[in-house]
ChimeraX commands (.cxc) that place a marker at each C-alpha (Angstrom):
marker #1 position 4.97,3.84,-13.47 radius 0.5
marker #1 position 2.33,2.41,-11.19 radius 0.5
marker #1 position 0.00,1.69,-14.02 radius 0.5
marker #1 position 1.27,0.23,-17.26 radius 0.5
marker #1 position -1.48,2.05,-19.19 radius 0.5
marker #1 position -1.72,5.48,-17.68 radius 0.5
marker #1 position 0.70,7.62,-15.79 radius 0.5
marker #1 position -0.54,8.94,-12.36 radius 0.5
marker #1 position -0.24,12.65,-11.11 radius 0.5
marker #1 position -0.90,13.87,-7.71 radius 0.5
marker #1 position -1.32,17.80,-7.30 radius 0.5
marker #1 position -0.91,18.99,-3.70 radius 0.5
marker #1 position -1.29,22.40,-2.22 radius 0.5
marker #1 position -2.25,23.61,1.34 radius 0.5
marker #1 position -6.14,23.76,1.17 radius 0.5
marker #1 position -6.78,21.68,-2.08 radius 0.5
marker #1 position -9.23,24.42,-2.82 radius 0.5
marker #1 position -7.66,26.45,-5.65 radius 0.5
marker #1 position -4.45,25.74,-7.45 radius 0.5
marker #1 position -4.34,21.87,-7.00 radius 0.5
marker #1 position -8.04,21.76,-8.00 radius 0.5
marker #1 position -7.47,23.77,-11.14 radius 0.5
marker #1 position -4.40,21.80,-12.09 radius 0.5
marker #1 position -6.32,18.51,-11.57 radius 0.5
marker #1 position -9.31,19.71,-13.59 radius 0.5
marker #1 position -6.92,20.71,-16.43 radius 0.5
marker #1 position -5.07,17.62,-16.39 radius 0.5
marker #1 position -8.21,15.33,-16.35 radius 0.5
marker #1 position -9.76,17.38,-19.26 radius 0.5
marker #1 position -6.64,17.81,-21.43 radius 0.5
marker #1 position -5.53,14.20,-21.10 radius 0.5
marker #1 position -8.84,12.88,-22.14 radius 0.5
marker #1 position -8.52,10.31,-19.44 radius 0.5
marker #1 position -5.05,9.12,-20.51 radius 0.5
marker #1 position -3.70,10.18,-17.06 radius 0.5
marker #1 position -4.86,9.23,-13.54 radius 0.5
marker #1 position -5.41,12.42,-11.69 radius 0.5
marker #1 position -5.40,13.19,-7.96 radius 0.5
marker #1 position -5.42,16.14,-5.79 radius 0.5
marker #1 position -5.01,16.74,-2.10 radius 0.5
marker #1 position -4.15,19.26,0.70 radius 0.5
marker #1 position -2.19,19.25,3.83 radius 0.5
marker #1 position -4.98,21.30,5.56 radius 0.5
marker #1 position -8.01,20.89,3.15 radius 0.5
marker #1 position -10.54,23.83,3.13 radius 0.5
marker #1 position -14.32,23.15,3.52 radius 0.5
marker #1 position -14.89,23.71,-0.23 radius 0.5
marker #1 position -13.35,24.54,-3.45 radius 0.5
marker #1 position -12.63,28.38,-3.93 radius 0.5
marker #1 position -15.62,29.72,-5.69 radius 0.5
marker #1 position -13.45,32.03,-7.85 radius 0.5
marker #1 position -11.39,29.05,-8.90 radius 0.5
marker #1 position -14.55,27.31,-9.89 radius 0.5
marker #1 position -15.89,30.30,-11.79 radius 0.5
marker #1 position -12.57,30.90,-13.65 radius 0.5
marker #1 position -12.55,27.14,-14.80 radius 0.5
marker #1 position -16.03,27.04,-15.83 radius 0.5
marker #1 position -15.22,29.81,-18.21 radius 0.5
marker #1 position -13.10,27.23,-20.08 radius 0.5
marker #1 position -15.65,24.62,-19.81 radius 0.5
marker #1 position -14.21,22.71,-16.89 radius 0.5
marker #1 position -16.73,22.32,-14.08 radius 0.5
marker #1 position -15.20,21.98,-10.57 radius 0.5
marker #1 position -18.47,22.66,-8.61 radius 0.5
marker #1 position -18.72,18.93,-7.38 radius 0.5
marker #1 position -15.14,18.60,-6.28 radius 0.5
marker #1 position -14.36,18.53,-2.69 radius 0.5
marker #1 position -10.93,19.18,-0.87 radius 0.5
marker #1 position -9.20,16.05,0.20 radius 0.5
marker #1 position -6.71,15.58,2.84 radius 0.5
marker #1 position -3.18,14.47,1.63 radius 0.5
marker #1 position -2.38,10.81,2.55 radius 0.5
marker #1 position 0.70,8.61,2.25 radius 0.5
marker #1 position -1.17,6.19,-0.01 radius 0.5
marker #1 position -2.07,8.97,-2.54 radius 0.5
marker #1 position 1.64,9.88,-2.73 radius 0.5
marker #1 position 2.71,6.17,-3.01 radius 0.5
marker #1 position 0.25,5.45,-5.72 radius 0.5
marker #1 position 1.27,8.45,-7.91 radius 0.5
marker #1 position 4.28,8.51,-10.37 radius 0.5
marker #1 position 4.42,12.38,-10.35 radius 0.5
marker #1 position 3.89,14.55,-7.41 radius 0.5
marker #1 position 3.50,18.29,-8.02 radius 0.5
marker #1 position 3.26,20.65,-4.89 radius 0.5
marker #1 position 2.20,24.20,-4.91 radius 0.5
marker #1 position 3.19,25.94,-1.77 radius 0.5
marker #1 position 2.88,23.23,0.62 radius 0.5
marker #1 position 6.37,23.15,1.85 radius 0.5
marker #1 position 7.68,19.95,3.35 radius 0.5
marker #1 position 4.48,18.25,4.35 radius 0.5
marker #1 position 4.43,15.92,1.34 radius 0.5
marker #1 position 5.96,12.49,2.01 radius 0.5
marker #1 position 9.00,11.54,-0.03 radius 0.5
marker #1 position 9.13,8.17,-1.70 radius 0.5
marker #1 position 12.22,6.96,-3.74 radius 0.5
marker #1 position 11.34,6.57,-7.40 radius 0.5
marker #1 position 8.75,9.33,-7.59 radius 0.5
marker #1 position 9.19,12.42,-9.74 radius 0.5
marker #1 position 8.58,15.55,-7.65 radius 0.5
marker #1 position 8.14,19.15,-8.83 radius 0.5
marker #1 position 7.30,22.18,-7.10 radius 0.5
marker #1 position 5.13,24.85,-9.01 radius 0.5
marker #1 position 5.54,28.38,-7.36 radius 0.5
marker #1 position 2.18,29.81,-8.02 radius 0.5
marker #1 position 0.27,32.72,-6.58 radius 0.5
marker #1 position -2.36,31.52,-4.11 radius 0.5
marker #1 position -5.83,32.33,-5.40 radius 0.5
marker #1 position -7.33,32.12,-1.93 radius 0.5
marker #1 position -9.35,35.20,-1.00 radius 0.5
marker #1 position -9.17,36.68,-4.56 radius 0.5
marker #1 position -11.73,37.41,-7.10 radius 0.5
marker #1 position -12.17,35.70,-10.52 radius 0.5
marker #1 position -10.26,38.49,-12.15 radius 0.5
marker #1 position -7.31,37.86,-10.17 radius 0.5
marker #1 position -7.51,34.00,-10.50 radius 0.5
marker #1 position -7.63,33.98,-14.33 radius 0.5
marker #1 position -3.83,34.66,-14.72 radius 0.5
marker #1 position -3.12,31.84,-12.13 radius 0.5
marker #1 position -5.52,29.53,-14.06 radius 0.5
marker #1 position -3.74,30.35,-17.37 radius 0.5
marker #1 position -0.33,29.80,-15.90 radius 0.5
marker #1 position -1.56,26.33,-14.49 radius 0.5
marker #1 position -2.99,25.48,-17.92 radius 0.5
marker #1 position 0.42,26.14,-19.52 radius 0.5
marker #1 position 2.29,23.93,-16.99 radius 0.5
marker #1 position -0.21,21.18,-17.36 radius 0.5
marker #1 position 0.27,21.33,-20.98 radius 0.5
marker #1 position 4.12,21.01,-20.61 radius 0.5
marker #1 position 3.48,18.14,-18.10 radius 0.5
marker #1 position 1.51,16.34,-20.74 radius 0.5
marker #1 position 4.14,16.76,-23.39 radius 0.5
marker #1 position 6.74,15.35,-20.77 radius 0.5
marker #1 position 4.36,12.39,-20.15 radius 0.5
marker #1 position 4.14,11.94,-23.87 radius 0.5
marker #1 position 0.36,12.50,-23.87 radius 0.5
marker #1 position -1.30,14.49,-26.69 radius 0.5
marker #1 position -3.70,17.08,-25.40 radius 0.5
marker #1 position -7.33,17.02,-26.31 radius 0.5
marker #1 position -9.17,20.19,-27.37 radius 0.5
marker #1 position -11.56,21.79,-24.78 radius 0.5
marker #1 position -14.90,22.73,-26.00 radius 0.5
marker #1 position -15.04,26.24,-24.41 radius 0.5
marker link #1:1,2 radius 0.2
marker link #1:2,3 radius 0.2
marker link #1:3,4 radius 0.2
marker link #1:4,5 radius 0.2
marker link #1:5,6 radius 0.2
marker link #1:6,7 radius 0.2
marker link #1:7,8 radius 0.2
marker link #1:8,9 radius 0.2
marker link #1:9,10 radius 0.2
marker link #1:10,11 radius 0.2
marker link #1:11,12 radius 0.2
marker link #1:12,13 radius 0.2
marker link #1:13,14 radius 0.2
marker link #1:14,15 radius 0.2
marker link #1:15,16 radius 0.2
marker link #1:16,17 radius 0.2
marker link #1:17,18 radius 0.2
marker link #1:18,19 radius 0.2
marker link #1:19,20 radius 0.2
marker link #1:20,21 radius 0.2
marker link #1:21,22 radius 0.2
marker link #1:22,23 radius 0.2
marker link #1:23,24 radius 0.2
marker link #1:24,25 radius 0.2
marker link #1:25,26 radius 0.2
marker link #1:26,27 radius 0.2
marker link #1:27,28 radius 0.2
marker link #1:28,29 radius 0.2
marker link #1:29,30 radius 0.2
marker link #1:30,31 radius 0.2
marker link #1:31,32 radius 0.2
marker link #1:32,33 radius 0.2
marker link #1:33,34 radius 0.2
marker link #1:34,35 radius 0.2
marker link #1:35,36 radius 0.2
marker link #1:36,37 radius 0.2
marker link #1:37,38 radius 0.2
marker link #1:38,39 radius 0.2
marker link #1:39,40 radius 0.2
marker link #1:40,41 radius 0.2
marker link #1:41,42 radius 0.2
marker link #1:42,43 radius 0.2
marker link #1:43,44 radius 0.2
marker link #1:44,45 radius 0.2
marker link #1:45,46 radius 0.2
marker link #1:46,47 radius 0.2
marker link #1:47,48 radius 0.2
marker link #1:48,49 radius 0.2
marker link #1:49,50 radius 0.2
marker link #1:50,51 radius 0.2
marker link #1:51,52 radius 0.2
marker link #1:52,53 radius 0.2
marker link #1:53,54 radius 0.2
marker link #1:54,55 radius 0.2
marker link #1:55,56 radius 0.2
marker link #1:56,57 radius 0.2
marker link #1:57,58 radius 0.2
marker link #1:58,59 radius 0.2
marker link #1:59,60 radius 0.2
marker link #1:60,61 radius 0.2
marker link #1:61,62 radius 0.2
marker link #1:62,63 radius 0.2
marker link #1:63,64 radius 0.2
marker link #1:64,65 radius 0.2
marker link #1:65,66 radius 0.2
marker link #1:66,67 radius 0.2
marker link #1:67,68 radius 0.2
marker link #1:68,69 radius 0.2
marker link #1:69,70 radius 0.2
marker link #1:70,71 radius 0.2
marker link #1:71,72 radius 0.2
marker link #1:72,73 radius 0.2
marker link #1:73,74 radius 0.2
marker link #1:74,75 radius 0.2
marker link #1:75,76 radius 0.2
marker link #1:76,77 radius 0.2
marker link #1:77,78 radius 0.2
marker link #1:78,79 radius 0.2
marker link #1:79,80 radius 0.2
marker link #1:80,81 radius 0.2
marker link #1:81,82 radius 0.2
marker link #1:82,83 radius 0.2
marker link #1:83,84 radius 0.2
marker link #1:84,85 radius 0.2
marker link #1:85,86 radius 0.2
marker link #1:86,87 radius 0.2
marker link #1:87,88 radius 0.2
marker link #1:88,89 radius 0.2
marker link #1:89,90 radius 0.2
marker link #1:90,91 radius 0.2
marker link #1:91,92 radius 0.2
marker link #1:92,93 radius 0.2
marker link #1:93,94 radius 0.2
marker link #1:94,95 radius 0.2
marker link #1:95,96 radius 0.2
marker link #1:96,97 radius 0.2
marker link #1:97,98 radius 0.2
marker link #1:98,99 radius 0.2
marker link #1:99,100 radius 0.2
marker link #1:100,101 radius 0.2
marker link #1:101,102 radius 0.2
marker link #1:102,103 radius 0.2
marker link #1:103,104 radius 0.2
marker link #1:104,105 radius 0.2
marker link #1:105,106 radius 0.2
marker link #1:106,107 radius 0.2
marker link #1:107,108 radius 0.2
marker link #1:108,109 radius 0.2
marker link #1:109,110 radius 0.2
marker link #1:110,111 radius 0.2
marker link #1:111,112 radius 0.2
marker link #1:112,113 radius 0.2
marker link #1:113,114 radius 0.2
marker link #1:114,115 radius 0.2
marker link #1:115,116 radius 0.2
marker link #1:116,117 radius 0.2
marker link #1:117,118 radius 0.2
marker link #1:118,119 radius 0.2
marker link #1:119,120 radius 0.2
marker link #1:120,121 radius 0.2
marker link #1:121,122 radius 0.2
marker link #1:122,123 radius 0.2
marker link #1:123,124 radius 0.2
marker link #1:124,125 radius 0.2
marker link #1:125,126 radius 0.2
marker link #1:126,127 radius 0.2
marker link #1:127,128 radius 0.2
marker link #1:128,129 radius 0.2
marker link #1:129,130 radius 0.2
marker link #1:130,131 radius 0.2
marker link #1:131,132 radius 0.2
marker link #1:132,133 radius 0.2
marker link #1:133,134 radius 0.2
marker link #1:134,135 radius 0.2
marker link #1:135,136 radius 0.2
marker link #1:136,137 radius 0.2
marker link #1:137,138 radius 0.2
marker link #1:138,139 radius 0.2
marker link #1:139,140 radius 0.2
marker link #1:140,141 radius 0.2
marker link #1:141,142 radius 0.2
view
């Protein structure tokens, strides 16, 4: 691990506006700060998907101040776990890193009703990730 006190996870999708933002929001909230969280995109959008923001706010996680960020080699290098979500081979590979690809539907252009099942699947995967990292999840207030 890069930090002896906290594991570090990077979520990557193409636009860093939906899936990776929701995953980062869940991991930050559910880990209670026990995990260092990053998210990035290979071709970042101008803003986080409003439907993703609305769907997460329903669970008490506010993504409204988040901004899509470009994927950098440094972000990958600084992370213990790199989780990709539909960004193909754009993520640099470093030895000793744990890589996973989460096949998830893209919420781009969809309304909040269509985003909720994607959000819920991401939450389930984040809970599994926390168990694998040996981090007990905290309860959300929503």
